[in-house]
Backbone as CSV, one residue per row, in Angstrom:
resi,resn,N_x,N_y,N_z,CA_x,CA_y,CA_z,C_x,C_y,C_z
1,MET,98.564,98.733,103.859,97.863,99.534,102.881,96.651,100.170,103.548
2,ILE,96.483,101.423,103.360,95.419,102.176,104.018,94.035,101.717,103.568
3,LEU,93.858,101.482,102.275,92.544,101.053,101.785,92.121,99.721,102.386
4,ASN,93.048,98.816,102.541,92.716,97.527,103.158,92.300,97.698,104.612
5,ASP,92.941,98.600,105.324,92.577,98.856,106.721,91.165,99.422,106.822
6,ILE,90.842,100.366,105.960,89.497,100.953,105.947,88.469,99.889,105.583
7,ASN,88.804,99.080,104.600,87.882,98.029,104.177,87.637,97.015,105.289
8,LYS,88.670,96.656,106.027,88.504,95.722,107.147,87.590,96.310,108.218
9,LYS,87.736,97.600,108.444,86.946,98.251,109.489,85.470,98.349,109.103
10,TYR,85.182,98.720,107.845,83.808,98.986,107.427,83.203,97.911,106.517
11,ASN,84.010,96.939,106.124,83.527,95.826,105.292,82.800,96.276,104.023
12,PHE,83.428,97.179,103.272,82.846,97.623,102.011,82.888,96.510,100.964
13,PHE,84.019,95.827,100.877,84.235,94.794,99.866,84.855,93.569,100.514
14,GLU,84.716,92.422,99.847,85.382,91.216,100.337,86.890,91.345,100.192
15,LYS,87.319,91.924,99.073,88.736,92.009,98.765,88.989,93.229,97.881
16,ILE,90.112,93.892,98.089,90.525,95.008,97.240,91.728,94.551,96.425
17,ILE,91.614,94.703,95.116,92.696,94.306,94.212,93.250,95.568,93.555
18,PRO,94.442,95.986,93.928,95.009,97.205,93.331,95.484,96.958,91.902
19,LEU,95.023,97.821,91.000,95.434,97.770,89.600,95.760,99.180,89.128
20,GLU,96.612,99.262,88.127,96.962,100.558,87.571,95.746,101.149,86.852
21,HIS,95.623,102.464,86.923,94.519,103.147,86.261,94.728,103.088,84.748
22,PRO,93.662,102.828,83.976,93.811,102.732,82.523,94.425,103.972,81.864
23,ARG,94.115,105.140,82.382,94.695,106.352,81.792,96.210,106.390,82.000
24,TYR,96.655,105.979,83.168,98.093,105.904,83.445,98.768,104.966,82.446
25,ILE,98.133,103.836,82.205,98.698,102.872,81.258,98.791,103.485,79.868
26,MET,97.723,104.119,79.425,97.699,104.685,78.072,98.694,105.831,77.916
27,GLN,98.828,106.674,78.933,99.700,107.848,78.818,101.176,107.520,79.002
28,TYR,101.484,106.664,79.950,102.881,106.488,80.334,103.458,105.106,80.045
29,ASN,102.600,104.128,79.828,103.095,102.762,79.639,102.431,102.054,78.468
30,SER,102.122,102.769,77.431,101.425,102.143,76.303,102.266,101.046,75.646
31,LYS,103.582,101.124,75.778,104.445,100.072,75.222,104.201,98.734,75.917
32,ASN,103.796,98.792,77.166,103.578,97.579,77.969,102.100,97.256,78.139
33,MET,101.278,97.722,77.228,99.835,97.560,77.380,99.420,96.092,77.484
34,LYS,100.053,95.208,76.739,99.696,93.786,76.808,99.928,93.222,78.208
35,THR,101.001,93.644,78.833,101.301,93.178,80.190,100.203,93.611,81.157
36,PHE,99.805,94.883,81.063,98.749,95.385,81.945,97.408,94.730,81.630
37,PHE,97.144,94.519,80.351,95.904,93.868,79.943,95.821,92.470,80.549
38,ASN,96.915,91.726,80.470,96.946,90.386,81.065,96.788,90.439,82.579
39,LYS,97.367,91.455,83.203,97.229,91.621,84.651,95.759,91.846,85.027
40,TYR,95.053,92.664,84.239,93.625,92.899,84.460,92.836,91.604,84.283
41,LEU,93.140,90.861,83.226,92.421,89.607,82.978,92.595,88.615,84.120
42,VAL,93.808,88.465,84.594,94.071,87.547,85.709,93.308,88.000,86.954
43,ALA,93.328,89.296,87.225,92.635,89.817,88.409,91.130,89.586,88.311
44,LEU,90.559,89.812,87.132,89.115,89.633,86.967,88.707,88.161,87.007
45,LYS,89.545,87.290,86.503,89.228,85.856,86.539,89.260,85.312,87.961
46,ASN,90.076,85.902,88.813,90.231,85.407,90.184,89.288,86.053,91.181
47,VAL,88.370,86.842,90.716,87.438,87.513,91.632,86.324,86.570,91.998
């Protein structure tokens, strides 16, 4: 992943966690919003 390589080189963040953009979820995957919401919660709890 390109972002991870850049982050390793410049040490911007400890870790990069890729998540879907909220607008993408609302426009194209609103039926699965609970799944994405849970994915966000798990990611935020593990930071």
